[in-house]
Jmol script that loads the backbone (N, CA, C; Angstrom):
load data "model"
ATOM      1  N   SER A   1     -13.660  24.749  21.987  1.00  0.00           N
ATOM      2  CA  SER A   1     -11.814  24.245  22.056  1.00  0.00           C
ATOM      3  C   SER A   1     -11.377  25.188  22.802  1.00  0.00           C
ATOM      4  N   SER A   2     -10.281  24.371  23.359  1.00  0.00           N
ATOM      5  CA  SER A   2      -9.714  25.043  24.908  1.00  0.00           C
ATOM      6  C   SER A   2      -8.349  26.070  24.582  1.00  0.00           C
ATOM      7  N   GLY A   3      -8.601  26.134  23.297  1.00  0.00           N
ATOM      8  CA  GLY A   3      -7.214  27.182  22.903  1.00  0.00           C
ATOM      9  C   GLY A   3      -5.930  26.409  22.975  1.00  0.00           C
ATOM     10  N   ILE A   4      -5.631  25.194  23.374  1.00  0.00           N
ATOM     11  CA  ILE A   4      -4.389  24.996  23.016  1.00  0.00           C
ATOM     12  C   ILE A   4      -3.983  23.794  22.338  1.00  0.00           C
ATOM     13  N   ASN A   5      -3.215  23.702  21.539  1.00  0.00           N
ATOM     14  CA  ASN A   5      -3.054  22.463  20.527  1.00  0.00           C
ATOM     15  C   ASN A   5      -2.406  21.283  21.153  1.00  0.00           C
ATOM     16  N   ALA A   6      -3.173  20.241  21.221  1.00  0.00           N
ATOM     17  CA  ALA A   6      -2.642  18.905  22.508  1.00  0.00           C
ATOM     18  C   ALA A   6      -1.520  18.494  21.337  1.00  0.00           C
ATOM     19  N   GLU A   7      -1.736  18.489  20.529  1.00  0.00           N
ATOM     20  CA  GLU A   7      -0.776  17.785  19.226  1.00  0.00           C
ATOM     21  C   GLU A   7       0.985  18.299  19.614  1.00  0.00           C
ATOM     22  N   TYR A   8       0.885  19.367  19.629  1.00  0.00           N
ATOM     23  CA  TYR A   8       2.492  20.013  20.231  1.00  0.00           C
ATOM     24  C   TYR A   8       2.561  20.770  21.344  1.00  0.00           C
ATOM     25  N   GLY A   9       1.275  20.917  22.024  1.00  0.00           N
ATOM     26  CA  GLY A   9       1.674  21.554  23.740  1.00  0.00           C
ATOM     27  C   GLY A   9       1.421  22.973  23.552  1.00  0.00           C
ATOM     28  N   GLY A  10       1.218  23.363  22.251  1.00  0.00           N
ATOM     29  CA  GLY A  10       1.119  25.084  21.982  1.00  0.00           C
ATOM     30  C   GLY A  10      -0.208  25.650  21.947  1.00  0.00           C
ATOM     31  N   PHE A  11      -0.364  27.095  21.919  1.00  0.00           N
ATOM     32  CA  PHE A  11      -1.510  27.447  21.736  1.00  0.00           C
ATOM     33  C   PHE A  11      -2.121  27.673  20.282  1.00  0.00           C
ATOM     34  N   ASP A  12      -3.509  27.352  19.942  1.00  0.00           N
ATOM     35  CA  ASP A  12      -3.822  27.392  18.671  1.00  0.00           C
ATOM     36  C   ASP A  12      -3.613  28.409  17.903  1.00  0.00           C
ATOM     37  N   SER A  13      -3.492  29.843  18.194  1.00  0.00           N
ATOM     38  CA  SER A  13      -3.050  30.783  17.682  1.00  0.00           C
ATOM     39  C   SER A  13      -2.577  31.809  18.349  1.00  0.00           C
ATOM     40  N   ILE A  14      -2.171  32.989  17.446  1.00  0.00           N
ATOM     41  CA  ILE A  14      -1.305  34.128  18.099  1.00  0.00           C
ATOM     42  C   ILE A  14      -2.116  34.899  19.290  1.00  0.00           C
ATOM     43  N   LEU A  15      -3.216  34.949  18.762  1.00  0.00           N
ATOM     44  CA  LEU A  15      -4.460  35.905  19.669  1.00  0.00           C
ATOM     45  C   LEU A  15      -4.548  34.920  20.673  1.00  0.00           C
ATOM     46  N   MET A  16      -4.675  33.433  20.772  1.00  0.00           N
ATOM     47  CA  MET A  16      -4.902  32.684  22.248  1.00  0.00           C
ATOM     48  C   MET A  16      -3.517  32.655  23.138  1.00  0.00           C
ATOM     49  N   GLY A  17      -2.750  32.840  22.626  1.00  0.00           N
ATOM     50  CA  GLY A  17      -1.600  33.470  23.536  1.00  0.00           C
ATOM     51  C   GLY A  17      -1.441  34.469  24.044  1.00  0.00           C
ATOM     52  N   CYS A  18      -1.924  35.630  22.741  1.00  0.00           N
ATOM     53  CA  CYS A  18      -2.102  37.066  23.715  1.00  0.00           C
ATOM     54  C   CYS A  18      -3.056  36.896  24.609  1.00  0.00           C
ATOM     55  N   TRP A  19      -4.057  36.420  24.522  1.00  0.00           N
ATOM     56  CA  TRP A  19      -5.047  36.198  25.465  1.00  0.00           C
ATOM     57  C   TRP A  19      -4.408  35.728  27.010  1.00  0.00           C
ATOM     58  N   TRP A  20      -3.845  34.589  26.688  1.00  0.00           N
ATOM     59  CA  TRP A  20      -3.184  34.272  27.823  1.00  0.00           C
ATOM     60  C   TRP A  20      -2.321  34.903  28.665  1.00  0.00           C
ATOM     61  N   SER A  21      -1.394  35.824  27.448  1.00  0.00           N
ATOM     62  CA  SER A  21      -0.343  36.357  28.281  1.00  0.00           C
ATOM     63  C   SER A  21      -0.974  37.948  28.995  1.00  0.00           C
ATOM     64  N   ILE A  22      -1.952  38.290  28.565  1.00  0.00           N
ATOM     65  CA  ILE A  22      -2.493  39.354  28.885  1.00  0.00           C
ATOM     66  C   ILE A  22      -3.421  38.947  30.119  1.00  0.00           C
ATOM     67  N   VAL A  23      -3.789  37.661  30.641  1.00  0.00           N
ATOM     68  CA  VAL A  23      -4.920  37.295  31.788  1.00  0.00           C
ATOM     69  C   VAL A  23      -3.716  37.061  32.667  1.00  0.00           C
ATOM     70  N   THR A  24      -2.443  36.473  32.661  1.00  0.00           N
ATOM     71  CA  THR A  24      -1.287  36.161  33.269  1.00  0.00           C
ATOM     72  C   THR A  24      -1.004  37.256  33.711  1.00  0.00           C
ATOM     73  N   VAL A  25      -0.754  38.358  33.258  1.00  0.00           N
ATOM     74  CA  VAL A  25       0.138  39.504  33.471  1.00  0.00           C
ATOM     75  C   VAL A  25      -0.424  40.028  34.144  1.00  0.00           C
ATOM     76  N   THR A  26      -1.676  40.329  34.090  1.00  0.00           N
ATOM     77  CA  THR A  26      -2.904  41.227  34.986  1.00  0.00           C
ATOM     78  C   THR A  26      -3.528  40.312  35.984  1.00  0.00           C
ATOM     79  N   THR A  27      -2.879  38.928  36.288  1.00  0.00           N
ATOM     80  CA  THR A  27      -2.918  38.440  37.678  1.00  0.00           C
ATOM     81  C   THR A  27      -3.981  37.839  37.617  1.00  0.00           C
ATOM     82  N   VAL A  28      -5.187  37.956  36.669  1.00  0.00           N
ATOM     83  CA  VAL A  28      -6.600  37.041  36.833  1.00  0.00           C
ATOM     84  C   VAL A  28      -6.246  35.552  36.664  1.00  0.00           C
ATOM     85  N   GLY A  29      -5.659  35.325  36.010  1.00  0.00           N
ATOM     86  CA  GLY A  29      -5.477  34.121  35.913  1.00  0.00           C
ATOM     87  C   GLY A  29      -6.667  32.798  35.709  1.00  0.00           C
ATOM     88  N   TYR A  30      -7.413  32.849  34.870  1.00  0.00           N
ATOM     89  CA  TYR A  30      -8.753  32.475  34.445  1.00  0.00           C
ATOM     90  C   TYR A  30      -8.524  30.439  34.586  1.00  0.00           C
ATOM     91  N   GLY A  31      -7.256  30.109  34.253  1.00  0.00           N
ATOM     92  CA  GLY A  31      -7.114  29.072  34.343  1.00  0.00           C
ATOM     93  C   GLY A  31      -7.668  27.864  32.816  1.00  0.00           C
ATOM     94  N   ASP A  32      -8.165  28.952  32.246  1.00  0.00           N
ATOM     95  CA  ASP A  32      -8.825  28.541  30.652  1.00  0.00           C
ATOM     96  C   ASP A  32      -7.499  27.874  29.870  1.00  0.00           C
ATOM     97  N   LEU A  33      -6.123  28.571  29.797  1.00  0.00           N
ATOM     98  CA  LEU A  33      -5.129  28.292  28.984  1.00  0.00           C
ATOM     99  C   LEU A  33      -4.259  28.567  29.749  1.00  0.00           C
ATOM    100  N   TYR A  34      -3.406  27.002  29.915  1.00  0.00           N
ATOM    101  CA  TYR A  34      -1.968  27.202  30.448  1.00  0.00           C
ATOM    102  C   TYR A  34      -0.909  26.669  29.931  1.00  0.00           C
ATOM    103  N   PRO A  35       0.359  27.224  30.131  1.00  0.00           N
ATOM    104  CA  PRO A  35       1.283  26.615  29.033  1.00  0.00           C
ATOM    105  C   PRO A  35       1.732  24.967  29.625  1.00  0.00           C
ATOM    106  N   LYS A  36       2.049  23.861  28.966  1.00  0.00           N
ATOM    107  CA  LYS A  36       2.041  22.544  29.209  1.00  0.00           C
ATOM    108  C   LYS A  36       3.728  22.154  29.509  1.00  0.00           C
ATOM    109  N   SER A  37       4.823  22.583  28.277  1.00  0.00           N
ATOM    110  CA  SER A  37       5.936  22.684  28.569  1.00  0.00           C
ATOM    111  C   SER A  37       6.507  23.300  29.650  1.00  0.00           C
ATOM    112  N   THR A  38       8.011  22.541  30.093  1.00  0.00           N
ATOM    113  CA  THR A  38       8.630  23.215  31.133  1.00  0.00           C
ATOM    114  C   THR A  38       9.124  24.700  30.626  1.00  0.00           C
ATOM    115  N   ALA A  39       9.421  25.249  29.363  1.00  0.00           N
ATOM    116  CA  ALA A  39       9.559  26.015  28.928  1.00  0.00           C
ATOM    117  C   ALA A  39       8.568  27.338  28.946  1.00  0.00           C
ATOM    118  N   GLY A  40       7.421  26.853  28.277  1.00  0.00           N
ATOM    119  CA  GLY A  40       5.799  27.899  28.533  1.00  0.00           C
ATOM    120  C   GLY A  40       5.718  27.891  30.458  1.00  0.00           C
ATOM    121  N   ARG A  41       6.303  27.073  30.842  1.00  0.00           N
ATOM    122  CA  ARG A  41       5.589  27.294  32.768  1.00  0.00           C
ATOM    123  C   ARG A  41       7.099  28.619  32.980  1.00  0.00           C
ATOM    124  N   LEU A  42       8.144  28.025  32.465  1.00  0.00           N
ATOM    125  CA  LEU A  42       8.924  28.832  33.022  1.00  0.00           C
ATOM    126  C   LEU A  42       8.745  30.190  32.820  1.00  0.00           C
ATOM    127  N   ILE A  43       8.269  30.587  31.444  1.00  0.00           N
ATOM    128  CA  ILE A  43       8.041  31.973  30.789  1.00  0.00           C
ATOM    129  C   ILE A  43       6.717  32.449  31.484  1.00  0.00           C
ATOM    130  N   GLY A  44       5.746  31.790  31.688  1.00  0.00           N
ATOM    131  CA  GLY A  44       4.407  32.107  32.252  1.00  0.00           C
ATOM    132  C   GLY A  44       4.922  32.382  33.655  1.00  0.00           C
ATOM    133  N   SER A  45       5.887  31.602  34.447  1.00  0.00           N
ATOM    134  CA  SER A  45       6.343  32.407  35.947  1.00  0.00           C
ATOM    135  C   SER A  45       6.680  33.593  36.014  1.00  0.00           C
ATOM    136  N   VAL A  46       7.721  33.768  34.804  1.00  0.00           N
ATOM    137  CA  VAL A  46       8.668  35.109  34.780  1.00  0.00           C
ATOM    138  C   VAL A  46       7.279  36.234  34.391  1.00  0.00           C
ATOM    139  N   ALA A  47       6.395  35.515  33.411  1.00  0.00           N
ATOM    140  CA  ALA A  47       5.366  36.844  33.431  1.00  0.00           C
ATOM    141  C   ALA A  47       4.455  37.443  34.080  1.00  0.00           C
ATOM    142  N   VAL A  48       4.075  36.179  35.395  1.00  0.00           N
ATOM    143  CA  VAL A  48       3.578  36.811  36.488  1.00  0.00           C
ATOM    144  C   VAL A  48       4.320  37.474  37.129  1.00  0.00           C
ATOM    145  N   VAL A  49       5.430  37.167  37.605  1.00  0.00           N
ATOM    146  CA  VAL A  49       6.321  38.030  38.357  1.00  0.00           C
ATOM    147  C   VAL A  49       6.640  39.409  37.789  1.00  0.00           C
ATOM    148  N   LEU A  50       7.017  39.415  36.640  1.00  0.00           N
ATOM    149  CA  LEU A  50       7.224  40.842  36.055  1.00  0.00           C
ATOM    150  C   LEU A  50       5.171  41.662  35.897  1.00  0.00           C
ATOM    151  N   GLY A  51       4.588  40.843  35.957  1.00  0.00           N
ATOM    152  CA  GLY A  51       3.146  41.532  36.047  1.00  0.00           C
ATOM    153  C   GLY A  51       3.325  42.188  37.365  1.00  0.00           C
ATOM    154  N   ILE A  52       3.328  41.578  38.180  1.00  0.00           N
ATOM    155  CA  ILE A  52       2.866  42.193  39.277  1.00  0.00           C
ATOM    156  C   ILE A  52       4.062  43.306  39.771  1.00  0.00           C
ATOM    157  N   VAL A  53       5.444  43.023  39.420  1.00  0.00           N
ATOM    158  CA  VAL A  53       6.082  44.446  39.545  1.00  0.00           C
ATOM    159  C   VAL A  53       5.673  45.465  38.807  1.00  0.00           C
ATOM    160  N   ILE A  54       5.308  45.323  37.523  1.00  0.00           N
ATOM    161  CA  ILE A  54       5.322  46.477  36.439  1.00  0.00           C
ATOM    162  C   ILE A  54       3.617  47.262  37.065  1.00  0.00           C
ATOM    163  N   LEU A  55       2.876  46.070  37.674  1.00  0.00           N
ATOM    164  CA  LEU A  55       1.647  46.831  38.142  1.00  0.00           C
ATOM    165  C   LEU A  55       1.928  47.559  39.456  1.00  0.00           C
ATOM    166  N   ALA A  56       3.021  47.053  40.254  1.00  0.00           N
ATOM    167  CA  ALA A  56       2.992  47.653  41.605  1.00  0.00           C
ATOM    168  C   ALA A  56       3.802  48.843  41.902  1.00  0.00           C
ATOM    169  N   LEU A  57       4.830  48.756  41.069  1.00  0.00           N
ATOM    170  CA  LEU A  57       5.923  50.014  41.128  1.00  0.00           C
ATOM    171  C   LEU A  57       5.438  51.070  40.685  1.00  0.00           C
ATOM    172  N   PRO A  58       4.654  51.530  40.037  1.00  0.00           N
ATOM    173  CA  PRO A  58       3.843  52.842  39.564  1.00  0.00           C
ATOM    174  C   PRO A  58       3.051  53.308  40.910  1.00  0.00           C
ATOM    175  N   MET A  59       2.288  52.133  41.505  1.00  0.00           N
ATOM    176  CA  MET A  59       1.469  52.590  42.817  1.00  0.00           C
ATOM    177  C   MET A  59       2.097  53.272  43.631  1.00  0.00           C
ATOM    178  N   THR A  60       3.278  52.570  43.948  1.00  0.00           N
ATOM    179  CA  THR A  60       3.979  53.136  45.285  1.00  0.00           C
ATOM    180  C   THR A  60       4.437  54.797  45.128  1.00  0.00           C
ATOM    181  N   VAL A  61       4.656  55.353  43.682  1.00  0.00           N
ATOM    182  CA  VAL A  61       5.126  56.333  43.252  1.00  0.00           C
ATOM    183  C   VAL A  61       3.479  57.158  43.433  1.00  0.00           C
ATOM    184  N   ILE A  62       2.598  56.675  42.778  1.00  0.00           N
ATOM    185  CA  ILE A  62       1.112  57.629  43.024  1.00  0.00           C
ATOM    186  C   ILE A  62       0.967  57.674  44.226  1.00  0.00           C
ATOM    187  N   VAL A  63       1.203  56.907  45.198  1.00  0.00           N
ATOM    188  CA  VAL A  63       0.478  56.926  46.508  1.00  0.00           C
ATOM    189  C   VAL A  63       1.653  57.963  47.374  1.00  0.00           C
ATOM    190  N   SER A  64       2.588  57.807  46.939  1.00  0.00           N
ATOM    191  CA  SER A  64       3.672  58.627  47.721  1.00  0.00           C
ATOM    192  C   SER A  64       3.423  60.305  47.301  1.00  0.00           C
ATOM    193  N   LYS A  65       3.516  60.503  45.980  1.00  0.00           N
ATOM    194  CA  LYS A  65       3.015  61.976  45.640  1.00  0.00           C
ATOM    195  C   LYS A  65       1.844  62.074  45.873  1.00  0.00           C
ATOM    196  N   PHE A  66       0.582  61.522  46.377  1.00  0.00           N
ATOM    197  CA  PHE A  66      -0.914  61.978  46.452  1.00  0.00           C
ATOM    198  C   PHE A  66      -0.692  62.383  48.126  1.00  0.00           C
ATOM    199  N   ASN A  67       0.250  61.626  49.082  1.00  0.00           N
ATOM    200  CA  ASN A  67       0.625  61.787  50.629  1.00  0.00           C
ATOM    201  C   ASN A  67       1.316  62.941  50.389  1.00  0.00           C
ATOM    202  N   GLU A  68       2.024  63.136  49.590  1.00  0.00           N
ATOM    203  CA  GLU A  68       2.557  64.903  49.439  1.00  0.00           C
ATOM    204  C   GLU A  68       1.967  65.671  49.408  1.00  0.00           C
ATOM    205  N   SER A  69       0.924  65.522  48.758  1.00  0.00           N
ATOM    206  CA  SER A  69       0.485  66.966  48.053  1.00  0.00           C
ATOM    207  C   SER A  69      -1.069  66.705  49.133  1.00  0.00           C
ATOM    208  N   TYR A  70      -1.655  65.913  49.377  1.00  0.00           N
ATOM    209  CA  TYR A  70      -2.781  66.151  50.449  1.00  0.00           C
ATOM    210  C   TYR A  70      -1.960  66.562  51.914  1.00  0.00           C
ATOM    211  N   GLY A  71      -0.749  66.291  52.008  1.00  0.00           N
ATOM    212  CA  GLY A  71      -0.034  66.949  53.226  1.00  0.00           C
ATOM    213  C   GLY A  71       0.220  68.078  53.279  1.00  0.00           C
ATOM    214  N   ALA A  72       0.395  68.549  52.074  1.00  0.00           N
ATOM    215  CA  ALA A  72       0.931  70.165  51.552  1.00  0.00           C
ATOM    216  C   ALA A  72      -0.419  70.967  52.023  1.00  0.00           C
ATOM    217  N   GLU A  73      -1.675  70.230  51.561  1.00  0.00           N
ATOM    218  CA  GLU A  73      -2.781  70.801  51.189  1.00  0.00           C
ATOM    219  C   GLU A  73      -3.581  71.026  52.695  1.00  0.00           C
ATOM    220  N   LYS A  74      -3.290  70.029  53.686  1.00  0.00           N
ATOM    221  CA  LYS A  74      -3.747  69.783  55.235  1.00  0.00           C
ATOM    222  C   LYS A  74      -2.916  71.160  55.975  1.00  0.00           C
ATOM    223  N   ARG A  75      -1.665  70.974  55.526  1.00  0.00           N
ATOM    224  CA  ARG A  75      -1.070  72.174  56.369  1.00  0.00           C
ATOM    225  C   ARG A  75      -1.570  73.457  56.206  1.00  0.00           C
ATOM    226  N   LYS A  76      -1.522  73.889  54.582  1.00  0.00           N
ATOM    227  CA  LYS A  76      -2.179  74.965  54.402  1.00  0.00           C
ATOM    228  C   LYS A  76      -3.255  75.303  55.044  1.00  0.00           C
ATOM    229  N   ALA A  77      -4.159  74.282  55.004  1.00  0.00           N
ATOM    230  CA  ALA A  77      -5.239  74.492  55.486  1.00  0.00           C
ATOM    231  C   ALA A  77      -5.697  75.094  57.082  1.00  0.00           C
ATOM    232  N   GLU A  78      -4.982  73.927  57.484  1.00  0.00           N
ATOM    233  CA  GLU A  78      -4.506  74.462  58.994  1.00  0.00           C
ATOM    234  C   GLU A  78      -3.800  75.719  59.595  1.00  0.00           C
ATOM    235  N   LYS A  79      -2.881  76.227  58.518  1.00  0.00           N
ATOM    236  CA  LYS A  79      -2.003  77.732  58.703  1.00  0.00           C
ATOM    237  C   LYS A  79      -2.908  78.627  58.665  1.00  0.00           C
ATOM    238  N   LYS A  80      -4.091  78.340  57.399  1.00  0.00           N
ATOM    239  CA  LYS A  80      -4.920  79.450  57.410  1.00  0.00           C
ATOM    240  C   LYS A  80      -5.954  79.346  58.757  1.00  0.00           C
ATOM    241  N   THR A  81      -6.731  78.335  59.288  1.00  0.00           N
ATOM    242  CA  THR A  81      -7.522  78.167  60.169  1.00  0.00           C
ATOM    243  C   THR A  81      -6.686  79.017  61.481  1.00  0.00           C
ATOM    244  N   LEU A  82      -5.423  78.790  61.588  1.00  0.00           N
ATOM    245  CA  LEU A  82      -4.830  79.176  62.845  1.00  0.00           C
ATOM    246  C   LEU A  82      -4.782  80.598  62.800  1.00  0.00           C
ATOM    247  N   ALA A  83      -4.387  81.384  61.620  1.00  0.00           N
ATOM    248  CA  ALA A  83      -4.372  82.960  61.566  1.00  0.00           C
ATOM    249  C   ALA A  83      -5.623  83.018  61.823  1.00  0.00           C
ATOM    250  N   LYS A  84      -6.548  82.625  60.994  1.00  0.00           N
ATOM    251  CA  LYS A  84      -8.141  83.061  61.500  1.00  0.00           C
ATOM    252  C   LYS A  84      -8.178  83.026  63.359  1.00  0.00           C
ATOM    253  N   ILE A  85      -7.961  82.260  63.725  1.00  0.00           N
ATOM    254  CA  ILE A  85      -7.987  82.169  65.182  1.00  0.00           C
ATOM    255  C   ILE A  85      -7.148  83.338  65.955  1.00  0.00           C
ATOM    256  N   ARG A  86      -6.111  83.316  65.542  1.00  0.00           N
ATOM    257  CA  ARG A  86      -5.566  84.406  65.917  1.00  0.00           C
ATOM    258  C   ARG A  86      -5.757  85.755  65.670  1.00  0.00           C
ATOM    259  N   ALA A  87      -6.581  85.969  64.706  1.00  0.00           N
ATOM    260  CA  ALA A  87      -6.861  87.347  64.257  1.00  0.00           C
ATOM    261  C   ALA A  87      -8.177  87.648  65.246  1.00  0.00           C
ATOM    262  N   ARG A  88      -9.077  86.510  65.394  1.00  0.00           N
ATOM    263  CA  ARG A  88      -9.852  86.942  66.208  1.00  0.00           C
ATOM    264  C   ARG A  88      -9.758  87.055  67.810  1.00  0.00           C
ATOM    265  N   ALA A  89      -8.357  86.218  68.193  1.00  0.00           N
ATOM    266  CA  ALA A  89      -7.644  86.900  69.289  1.00  0.00           C
ATOM    267  C   ALA A  89      -7.173  87.953  69.347  1.00  0.00           C
ATOM    268  N   GLY A  90      -6.773  88.447  68.339  1.00  0.00           N
ATOM    269  CA  GLY A  90      -5.854  89.941  68.381  1.00  0.00           C
ATOM    270  C   GLY A  90      -4.855  89.501  68.683  1.00  0.00           C
ATOM    271  N   LEU A  91      -4.234  88.259  68.259  1.00  0.00           N
ATOM    272  CA  LEU A  91      -2.747  87.861  68.084  1.00  0.00           C
ATOM    273  C   LEU A  91      -2.051  88.227  66.635  1.00  0.00           C
ATOM    274  N   LEU A  92      -2.893  88.431  65.810  1.00  0.00           N
ATOM    275  CA  LEU A  92      -2.520  88.477  64.260  1.00  0.00           C
ATOM    276  C   LEU A  92      -0.798  88.875  64.278  1.00  0.00           C
ATOM    277  N   GLU A  93      -0.172  88.102  63.370  1.00  0.00           N
ATOM    278  CA  GLU A  93       1.329  88.452  63.370  1.00  0.00           C
ATOM    279  C   GLU A  93       1.438  88.939  61.882  1.00  0.00           C
ATOM    280  N   ASN A  94       2.563  89.871  61.660  1.00  0.00           N
ATOM    281  CA  ASN A  94       2.528  90.133  60.043  1.00  0.00           C
ATOM    282  C   ASN A  94       2.479  89.165  59.391  1.00  0.00           C
ATOM    283  N   ASP A  95       3.245  87.931  59.723  1.00  0.00           N
ATOM    284  CA  ASP A  95       3.971  86.926  58.639  1.00  0.00           C
ATOM    285  C   ASP A  95       2.601  86.126  58.606  1.00  0.00           C
ATOM    286  N   ASP A  96       1.451  86.254  59.033  1.00  0.00           N
ATOM    287  CA  ASP A  96       0.172  85.652  58.913  1.00  0.00           C
ATOM    288  C   ASP A  96      -0.708  86.127  58.213  1.00  0.00           C
ATOM    289  N   LEU A  97      -0.615  87.239  57.668  1.00  0.00           N
ATOM    290  CA  LEU A  97      -1.022  88.254  56.506  1.00  0.00           C
ATOM    291  C   LEU A  97      -0.826  87.808  54.979  1.00  0.00           C
ATOM    292  N   GLY A  98      -1.574  87.743  54.329  1.00  0.00           N
ATOM    293  CA  GLY A  98      -1.519  87.268  52.860  1.00  0.00           C
ATOM    294  C   GLY A  98      -0.926  88.606  51.915  1.00  0.00           C
ATOM    295  N   GLU A  99      -0.805  88.238  51.232  1.00  0.00           N
ATOM    296  CA  GLU A  99      -0.099  89.237  50.319  1.00  0.00           C
ATOM    297  C   GLU A  99      -1.379  90.496  50.207  1.00  0.00           C
ATOM    298  N   ASP A 100      -2.374  90.405  49.985  1.00  0.00           N
ATOM    299  CA  ASP A 100      -3.636  90.931  49.732  1.00  0.00           C
ATOM    300  C   ASP A 100      -3.794  91.973  51.000  1.00  0.00           C
ATOM    301  N   GLY A 101      -2.870  91.527  51.967  1.00  0.00           N
ATOM    302  CA  GLY A 101      -3.335  91.957  53.753  1.00  0.00           C
ATOM    303  C   GLY A 101      -4.446  91.354  54.515  1.00  0.00           C
ATOM    304  N   LYS A 102      -4.851  90.353  53.969  1.00  0.00           N
ATOM    305  CA  LYS A 102      -5.902  89.582  54.741  1.00  0.00           C
ATOM    306  C   LYS A 102      -5.391  88.244  55.136  1.00  0.00           C
ATOM    307  N   VAL A 103      -6.434  87.733  55.857  1.00  0.00           N
ATOM    308  CA  VAL A 103      -5.745  86.377  56.643  1.00  0.00           C
ATOM    309  C   VAL A 103      -5.930  85.330  55.512  1.00  0.00           C
TER     310      VAL A 103
END
end "model"
wireframe off; spacefill off
backbone 0.3
color backbone group
């Protein structure tokens, strides 16, 4: 069975409709099920666009926060390395010392 009832142009069951919506929203789109009516195609198009937006928006936030964290850790490591170099060269400044008095 193709999952689509040719008699009325809809899906055979709610589960088949759910399968179609999940495949559409995740943009996999196997092509095994698809709407035939104009209203169904319109709803499908909206589902595709919303699926892309829903998946893409959180990624921008995640990547932005990752870059912030990575940059902060990188700056901290560079500052520590610079303090060690200064200490070896005898150029240690008081603000380069940690709370415990170590570099």
